[in-house]
GUGUGU-630924 format. One record per residue: residue number from 1; x, y, z of N, C-alpha, C, O, CB in turn. Coordinates in Angstrom, 2 decimals. Glycine has a CB too. Layout:
# GUGUGU-630924
[NUM [X Y Z] [X Y Z] [X Y Z] [X Y Z] [X Y Z]]
...
***
This chain:
# GUGUGU-630924
[1 [-36.55 41.38 -131.16] [-36.25 40.60 -132.55] [-35.07 41.25 -133.15] [-34.28 40.59 -133.82] [-37.52 40.65 -133.67]]
[2 [-34.91 42.58 -132.95] [-33.48 42.92 -133.39] [-32.22 42.30 -132.79] [-31.19 42.06 -133.42] [-33.30 44.27 -133.19]]
[3 [-32.40 42.08 -131.62] [-31.27 41.46 -130.98] [-31.09 39.99 -131.55] [-29.96 39.51 -131.50] [-31.48 41.46 -129.40]]
[4 [-32.03 39.32 -132.05] [-31.99 37.99 -132.39] [-31.36 38.09 -133.84] [-30.55 37.23 -134.19] [-33.44 37.28 -132.28]]
[5 [-31.71 39.10 -134.66] [-31.34 39.30 -135.92] [-29.75 39.79 -135.88] [-28.99 39.33 -136.74] [-32.34 40.33 -136.56]]
[6 [-29.32 40.63 -134.98] [-28.28 40.94 -134.74] [-27.03 39.78 -134.65] [-26.01 39.69 -135.34] [-28.54 41.63 -133.72]]
[7 [-27.48 38.99 -133.62] [-26.73 37.74 -133.09] [-26.60 36.97 -134.42] [-25.46 36.74 -134.82] [-27.57 36.82 -131.82]]
[8 [-27.65 36.56 -135.15] [-27.77 35.74 -136.27] [-26.77 36.20 -137.28] [-26.00 35.41 -137.82] [-29.17 35.76 -136.81]]
[9 [-26.77 37.50 -137.52] [-25.80 38.26 -138.68] [-24.44 37.96 -138.21] [-23.68 37.49 -139.05] [-25.99 40.04 -138.82]]
[10 [-23.98 38.17 -136.90] [-22.79 38.11 -136.35] [-22.20 36.73 -136.49] [-21.05 36.50 -136.85] [-22.88 38.54 -135.04]]
[11 [-23.14 35.80 -136.16] [-22.78 34.42 -136.35] [-22.38 33.89 -137.58] [-21.46 33.10 -137.75] [-23.71 33.71 -136.01]]
[12 [-23.26 34.44 -138.56] [-22.98 33.93 -139.84] [-21.71 34.75 -140.35] [-20.88 34.12 -141.00] [-24.29 34.06 -140.80]]
[13 [-21.52 35.98 -140.13] [-20.38 36.58 -140.63] [-18.99 36.09 -139.93] [-17.89 36.11 -140.50] [-20.59 38.05 -140.47]]
[14 [-19.23 35.67 -138.65] [-18.20 35.25 -137.90] [-17.65 33.71 -138.38] [-16.46 33.37 -138.38] [-18.70 35.31 -136.42]]
[15 [-18.73 32.89 -138.76] [-18.55 31.77 -139.43] [-17.77 31.83 -140.63] [-16.68 31.27 -140.71] [-19.67 31.28 -139.67]]
[16 [-18.42 32.64 -141.78] [-17.65 32.92 -142.88] [-16.13 33.37 -142.91] [-15.33 32.98 -143.76] [-18.31 33.79 -143.45]]
[17 [-15.86 34.20 -141.91] [-14.55 34.92 -141.64] [-13.70 33.62 -141.22] [-12.64 33.32 -141.76] [-14.66 36.23 -140.37]]
[18 [-14.31 32.88 -140.15] [-13.55 31.73 -139.66] [-13.10 30.73 -140.86] [-11.92 30.41 -141.04] [-14.45 30.96 -138.58]]
[19 [-14.13 30.30 -141.61] [-13.78 29.56 -142.90] [-12.84 30.20 -143.71] [-11.94 29.53 -144.23] [-14.91 29.34 -143.72]]
[20 [-12.94 31.46 -143.89] [-12.15 32.07 -145.12] [-10.59 32.02 -144.31] [-9.66 31.57 -144.97] [-12.79 33.92 -145.69]]
[21 [-10.38 32.38 -143.19] [-9.00 32.36 -142.60] [-8.50 30.87 -142.62] [-7.38 30.55 -143.01] [-9.00 32.96 -141.07]]
[22 [-9.36 30.08 -142.19] [-9.10 28.66 -142.16] [-8.49 28.07 -143.45] [-7.49 27.36 -143.46] [-10.34 27.97 -141.86]]
[23 [-9.14 28.40 -144.45] [-8.55 28.05 -145.93] [-7.45 28.67 -146.35] [-6.68 28.10 -147.11] [-9.45 28.32 -146.99]]
[24 [-7.22 29.91 -145.92] [-6.11 30.83 -146.28] [-4.95 30.32 -145.64] [-3.87 30.36 -146.24] [-6.35 32.27 -145.89]]
[25 [-5.06 29.77 -144.29] [-3.94 29.33 -143.63] [-3.16 28.12 -144.22] [-2.00 27.82 -143.94] [-4.34 29.05 -142.36]]
[26 [-3.95 27.48 -145.07] [-3.32 26.15 -145.75] [-3.83 24.90 -145.24] [-4.28 25.00 -144.10] [-1.78 26.06 -145.56]]
[27 [-3.88 23.98 -145.66] [-4.55 22.71 -145.28] [-3.58 21.98 -144.32] [-3.13 20.92 -144.75] [-4.90 21.79 -146.58]]
[28 [-3.23 22.33 -143.21] [-2.41 21.82 -142.53] [-3.30 20.84 -141.51] [-2.72 19.83 -141.12] [-1.56 22.90 -141.97]]
[29 [-4.57 21.05 -141.09] [-5.05 20.37 -140.00] [-6.66 20.09 -140.65] [-7.23 21.01 -141.24] [-4.89 21.34 -138.47]]
[30 [-7.19 19.04 -140.51] [-8.45 18.65 -140.75] [-9.18 19.27 -141.79] [-10.30 18.84 -142.09] [-9.09 18.76 -139.70]]
[31 [-8.59 20.35 -142.45] [-9.20 21.16 -143.52] [-9.56 20.41 -144.79] [-10.58 20.64 -145.45] [-8.28 22.26 -143.87]]
[32 [-8.51 19.36 -145.12] [-8.61 18.64 -146.08] [-9.92 17.64 -146.11] [-10.64 17.31 -147.05] [-7.40 18.04 -146.11]]
[33 [-9.95 17.33 -144.92] [-11.28 16.30 -144.60] [-12.49 17.08 -144.84] [-13.33 16.54 -145.57] [-11.38 15.72 -142.96]]
[34 [-12.74 18.22 -144.38] [-13.73 19.26 -144.46] [-13.90 19.51 -145.93] [-15.06 19.61 -146.33] [-13.32 20.54 -143.67]]
[35 [-13.07 19.62 -146.66] [-13.25 19.93 -148.12] [-13.80 18.82 -148.85] [-14.59 19.06 -149.77] [-11.97 20.30 -148.78]]
[36 [-13.44 17.46 -148.50] [-13.68 16.23 -149.08] [-15.11 15.96 -148.97] [-15.72 15.33 -149.83] [-12.87 15.18 -148.48]]
[37 [-15.70 16.50 -147.79] [-16.99 16.27 -147.38] [-17.69 16.93 -148.07] [-18.71 16.38 -148.49] [-17.28 16.48 -146.18]]
[38 [-17.45 18.20 -148.43] [-18.20 19.15 -149.29] [-18.09 18.61 -150.83] [-18.64 19.23 -151.74] [-17.56 20.72 -149.12]]
***
């Protein structure tokens, strides 16, 4: 169970970091479409 929780946390953290970096890079590709959907 600990391994599953660790993978889950890493996945969520990685996803948040990825989105953070994606937004910081600027709205060059597809990001504007994603923001419109939200």
